[in-house]
N, C-alpha and C positions, 0 to 999 in steps of 0.2 A: 578486680577480681569474685566475680558471685559465686558466695558459698548457696551449697548446697539448700542451705530450705527457703531459699534464696530464687530460686532458680528457679521452682513451677510455678510459683505467682508472677514471674516475670511471663518466663514459656506460656503463662495462659492467658494473661492482655495482652499480649500480641498478637495470637491466637485469634483471644477473640477482637479481637478488634479488628482481623483480616474474615473471618465469617460473615463476621458484619456486612461487609463490603464484599466480598463474598454473595450471599446469598440477599443480601440488600432487604437481610430483615429487622428487625430495631432492634436493636444495642439490648436494650428490658427483655429481652428475647431467651438468654443467653444469663449461667448467672455468673454475678459479682467477680466469684472468683471460687477457685478452685474444688469441683464436689469430692477429688480422689484426698486422696489425703498422701503421700510423699512416700512412704510404705507401697500404700496401694500402683501407685507408680510405677514402683522400683517388681515389680512382682510382674513377675512373665504369666502365670498362670490370673491370673488378674485379669475376667473378664468384663466391664460393667454389664447391666445389667437394666 
């Protein structure tokens, strides 16, 4: 079972790999860890700038 605090990092790692595959950009183009906190990702009013 994935705990809440582990879900974002795991999903981000997979999303980063998918973004590399889809864009043909270098993996280093994307931040190594999710730049948003768990609280920010859960906030429906949060919009990254």
